[in-house]
C-alpha positions as CSV (number, residue, x, y, z in Angstrom):
1,X,-35.7,39.2,35.7
2,X,-33.9,41.9,33.7
3,X,-30.8,39.9,33.5
4,X,-32.6,36.7,32.4
5,X,-34.8,38.6,29.5
6,X,-31.6,40.3,28.4
7,X,-29.8,36.7,28.2
8,X,-33.0,35.1,26.5
9,X,-32.8,38.0,23.8
10,X,-29.4,36.7,22.9
11,X,-30.6,33.1,22.8
12,X,-28.7,31.9,26.0
13,X,-29.8,28.4,26.8
14,X,-30.5,26.4,29.8
15,X,-31.3,29.7,32.1
16,X,-31.6,28.9,35.7
17,X,-32.2,31.4,38.6
18,X,-31.0,30.1,42.1
19,X,-32.2,32.0,45.2
20,X,-29.4,31.6,47.6
21,X,-30.9,33.8,50.3
22,X,-31.3,30.7,52.7
23,X,-28.0,29.2,52.3
24,X,-25.4,31.9,51.9
25,X,-24.9,35.6,52.6
26,X,-22.4,36.8,49.9
27,X,-25.4,36.8,47.2
28,X,-28.9,36.5,47.1
29,X,-29.3,35.2,43.5
30,X,-27.3,33.6,40.8
31,X,-28.5,33.6,37.1
32,X,-27.0,30.6,35.4
33,X,-27.0,30.6,31.5
34,X,-25.0,28.7,28.6
35,X,-24.0,30.2,25.3
36,X,-23.0,28.1,22.0
37,X,-19.7,29.8,21.3
38,X,-17.3,32.7,22.4
39,X,-19.1,35.4,20.4
40,X,-22.5,34.2,21.7
41,X,-21.3,34.2,25.4
42,X,-20.0,37.8,25.0
43,X,-23.0,38.8,23.3
44,X,-25.0,37.5,26.2
45,X,-22.9,39.1,28.7
46,X,-22.9,42.5,26.9
47,X,-26.8,42.6,26.7
48,X,-26.9,41.7,30.4
49,X,-24.7,44.5,31.0
50,X,-26.5,46.9,29.0
51,X,-30.0,46.2,30.3
52,X,-28.7,46.2,33.8
53,X,-27.0,49.5,33.0
54,X,-30.4,51.1,31.8
55,X,-31.9,49.9,35.3
56,X,-29.0,51.9,37.1
57,X,-27.1,48.8,38.0
58,X,-23.3,48.9,37.2
59,X,-21.4,45.6,37.8
60,X,-18.8,45.6,40.7
61,X,-16.6,43.3,38.5
62,X,-16.7,41.3,35.1
63,X,-14.3,38.4,34.9
64,X,-13.5,35.8,32.1
65,X,-14.9,38.0,29.2
66,X,-12.0,37.7,27.0
67,X,-11.8,33.9,27.1
68,X,-15.5,33.6,27.2
69,X,-15.6,30.1,28.7
70,X,-17.2,31.5,31.9
71,X,-18.2,34.8,32.4
72,X,-18.9,36.0,35.8
73,X,-20.7,39.3,36.4
74,X,-20.8,40.5,40.0
75,X,-23.6,43.0,40.7
76,X,-23.4,42.6,44.6
77,X,-26.6,40.6,45.5
78,X,-26.8,39.2,42.1
79,X,-24.3,37.1,40.2
80,X,-24.5,36.3,36.5
81,X,-22.7,33.2,35.1
82,X,-22.6,33.1,31.4
83,X,-20.9,29.5,30.5
84,X,-19.8,27.6,27.6
85,X,-21.3,24.0,27.4
86,X,-18.1,22.5,28.4
87,X,-17.4,24.9,31.3
88,X,-20.8,24.6,32.8
89,X,-20.7,20.8,32.8
90,X,-17.1,21.0,34.3
91,X,-17.9,23.4,37.1
92,X,-21.6,22.2,37.6
93,X,-22.8,25.0,39.8
94,X,-25.9,23.7,39.4
95,X,-25.1,20.6,41.5
96,X,-22.7,22.6,43.8
97,X,-25.6,25.0,44.6
98,X,-28.3,22.1,44.5
99,X,-29.8,23.2,47.8
100,X,-30.6,26.8,46.7
101,X,-34.2,27.2,45.6
102,X,-34.4,27.3,41.7
103,X,-36.9,29.9,40.8
104,X,-39.5,29.4,37.9
105,X,-38.7,31.9,35.1
106,X,-42.2,33.4,33.8
107,X,-42.5,33.2,30.1
108,X,-41.8,36.7,28.4
109,X,-44.9,38.6,27.7
110,X,-45.8,39.5,24.0
111,X,-43.7,42.2,22.5
112,X,-45.0,45.5,21.4
113,X,-48.1,45.1,19.0
114,X,-47.7,46.5,15.5
115,X,-50.3,49.1,14.6
């Protein structure tokens, strides 16, 4: 859920987590989300990379960062897809992987309390 929380912190929209374990062997999970523009898409990707790095995870590869229409972040068993609205509609991974189980994303807990 670290990638999800990182994306949420940068106001990513329509975040979905798909469990692929029962339908493919190349990845266990997809995180799909949408950014409003190139800057936001890059900010989401940067925050996901930073948060996962804090947890000792480094991307095997990151593709599409410069164009920021579809940033694909490969962490082995986890693939993070950060789309523009148009790219998400065009590639429609939600439909393509419709047989994957969509995981419920629990609401974020309360932040640190002020003293």
